[in-house]
VOMAR-778509 format. One record per atom (N, C-alpha, C): residue in one letter; atom name; x, y, z. Coordinates in nm, 2 decimals. Last residue first. Layout:
PT  residu  atome      c1      c2      c3
PT       A     CA       X       Y       Z
...
% end
This chain:
PT  residu  atome      c1      c2      c3
PT       L      N   -6.78   -2.82   10.56
PT       L     CA   -6.75   -2.88   10.68
PT       L      C   -6.60   -3.03   10.68
PT       E      N   -6.84   -2.85   10.31
PT       E     CA   -6.80   -2.70   10.28
PT       E      C   -6.72   -2.84   10.45
PT       A      N   -7.01   -3.15   10.25
PT       A     CA   -6.83   -3.13   10.21
PT       A      C   -6.81   -3.00   10.19
PT       E      N   -7.23   -3.08   10.34
PT       E     CA   -7.10   -3.24   10.43
PT       E      C   -7.02   -3.12   10.34
PT       V      N   -7.37   -2.94   10.16
PT       V     CA   -7.29   -2.85   10.26
PT       V      C   -7.20   -2.98   10.38
PT       E      N   -7.33   -3.05    9.96
PT       E     CA   -7.25   -2.97    9.92
PT       E      C   -7.23   -2.90   10.07
PT       R      N   -7.55   -3.25   10.09
PT       R     CA   -7.41   -3.29   10.00
PT       R      C   -7.31   -3.18    9.97
PT       S      N   -7.74   -3.08   10.11
PT       S     CA   -7.69   -3.16   10.18
PT       S      C   -7.57   -3.17   10.20
PT       Q      N   -7.81   -3.01    9.83
PT       Q     CA   -7.81   -2.91    9.87
PT       Q      C   -7.67   -3.02   10.04
PT       E      N   -7.89   -3.26    9.73
PT       E     CA   -7.76   -3.19    9.72
PT       E      C   -7.68   -3.12    9.79
PT       S      N   -8.11   -3.32    9.95
PT       S     CA   -7.99   -3.41    9.91
PT       S      C   -7.91   -3.40    9.89
PT       I      N   -8.28   -3.14    9.80
PT       I     CA   -8.25   -3.15    9.97
PT       I      C   -8.13   -3.22   10.01
PT       A      N   -8.29   -3.18    9.56
PT       A     CA   -8.24   -3.07    9.61
PT       A      C   -8.18   -3.10    9.74
PT       N      N   -8.43   -3.44    9.60
PT       N     CA   -8.31   -3.48    9.50
PT       N      C   -8.20   -3.33    9.55
PT       G      N   -8.64   -3.39    9.69
PT       G     CA   -8.64   -3.45    9.79
PT       G      C   -8.52   -3.46    9.72
PT       V      N   -8.74   -3.23    9.43
PT       V     CA   -8.71   -3.16    9.58
PT       V      C   -8.69   -3.24    9.71
PT       N      N   -8.90   -3.45    9.30
PT       N     CA   -8.75   -3.37    9.21
PT       N      C   -8.71   -3.26    9.42
PT       S      N   -9.05   -3.61    9.45
PT       S     CA   -8.91   -3.64    9.41
PT       S      C   -8.80   -3.51    9.33
PT       I      N   -9.21   -3.40    9.46
PT       I     CA   -9.16   -3.46    9.53
PT       I      C   -9.06   -3.53    9.56
PT       D      N   -9.28   -3.34    9.18
PT       D     CA   -9.24   -3.29    9.23
PT       D      C   -9.15   -3.31    9.32
PT       Q      N   -9.30   -3.63    9.12
PT       Q     CA   -9.24   -3.62    9.10
PT       Q      C   -9.18   -3.49    9.17
PT       G      N   -9.61   -3.64    9.25
PT       G     CA   -9.55   -3.76    9.31
PT       G      C   -9.40   -3.69    9.25
PT       A      N   -9.72   -3.48    9.13
PT       A     CA   -9.72   -3.40    9.24
PT       A      C   -9.60   -3.51    9.32
PT       G      N   -9.78   -3.63    8.94
PT       G     CA   -9.69   -3.45    8.87
PT       G      C   -9.69   -3.41    9.02
PT       Q      N   -9.91   -3.83    9.01
PT       Q     CA   -9.82   -3.86    8.96
PT       Q      C   -9.68   -3.71    8.95
PT       V      N  -10.18   -3.71    9.07
PT       V     CA  -10.10   -3.72    9.16
PT       V      C   -9.98   -3.79    9.12
PT       T      N  -10.15   -3.35    8.93
PT       T     CA  -10.22   -3.45    8.92
PT       T      C  -10.08   -3.60    9.05
PT       E      N  -10.13   -3.05    8.87
PT       E     CA  -10.27   -3.12    8.88
PT       E      C  -10.28   -3.23    8.88
PT       C      N   -9.84   -2.81    9.03
PT       C     CA   -9.92   -3.02    8.95
PT       C      C  -10.08   -3.01    9.03
PT       A      N   -9.86   -2.64    9.17
PT       A     CA   -9.85   -2.64    9.01
PT       A      C   -9.91   -2.76    8.95
PT       A      N   -9.77   -2.66    9.37
PT       A     CA   -9.89   -2.63    9.39
PT       A      C   -9.91   -2.56    9.25
PT       L      N   -9.53   -2.75    9.37
PT       L     CA   -9.56   -2.83    9.45
PT       L      C   -9.76   -2.74    9.43
PT       G      N   -9.36   -2.54    9.30
PT       G     CA   -9.39   -2.65    9.21
PT       G      C   -9.50   -2.75    9.25
PT       V      N   -9.36   -2.33    9.51
PT       V     CA   -9.44   -2.33    9.31
PT       V      C   -9.48   -2.43    9.29
PT       A      N   -9.24   -2.47    9.71
PT       A     CA   -9.35   -2.44    9.71
PT       A      C   -9.43   -2.49    9.60
PT       A      N   -8.95   -2.53    9.55
PT       A     CA   -9.03   -2.63    9.59
PT       A      C   -9.17   -2.60    9.61
PT       F      N   -8.93   -2.28    9.52
PT       F     CA   -8.88   -2.33    9.39
PT       F      C   -9.02   -2.44    9.47
PT       I      N   -8.87   -2.21    9.80
PT       I     CA   -8.98   -2.12    9.70
PT       I      C   -9.04   -2.20    9.61
PT       L      N   -8.70   -2.32    9.86
PT       L     CA   -8.77   -2.39    9.90
PT       L      C   -8.89   -2.29    9.85
PT       A      N   -8.39   -2.21    9.74
PT       A     CA   -8.45   -2.39    9.64
PT       A      C   -8.66   -2.37    9.75
PT       I      N   -8.44   -2.03    9.81
PT       I     CA   -8.52   -2.02    9.66
PT       I      C   -8.52   -2.20    9.67
PT       I      N   -8.40   -2.13   10.08
PT       I     CA   -8.51   -2.04   10.10
PT       I      C   -8.56   -2.04    9.98
PT       K      N   -8.08   -2.22   10.04
PT       K     CA   -8.22   -2.30   10.08
PT       K      C   -8.33   -2.19   10.08
PT       T      N   -8.00   -2.03    9.92
PT       T     CA   -8.01   -2.07    9.87
PT       T      C   -8.13   -2.15    9.90
PT       T      N   -7.95   -1.81   10.18
PT       T     CA   -8.00   -1.80   10.09
PT       T      C   -8.11   -1.88    9.95
PT       S      N   -7.95   -2.05   10.46
PT       S     CA   -7.89   -1.93   10.41
PT       S      C   -8.03   -1.92   10.26
PT       M      N   -8.09   -1.93   10.77
PT       M     CA   -8.13   -2.02   10.69
PT       M      C   -8.05   -1.94   10.51
% end
């Protein structure tokens, strides 16, 4: 697993741990999904 992915997962875990409301959790999950999508597009472009 690349360093970038590990860092992204750490930020996602911290973000999810910090949210205090359901709306906040939804936003955090959406942000993680966007980060994962962007990461997959970058990996696909490298192939």
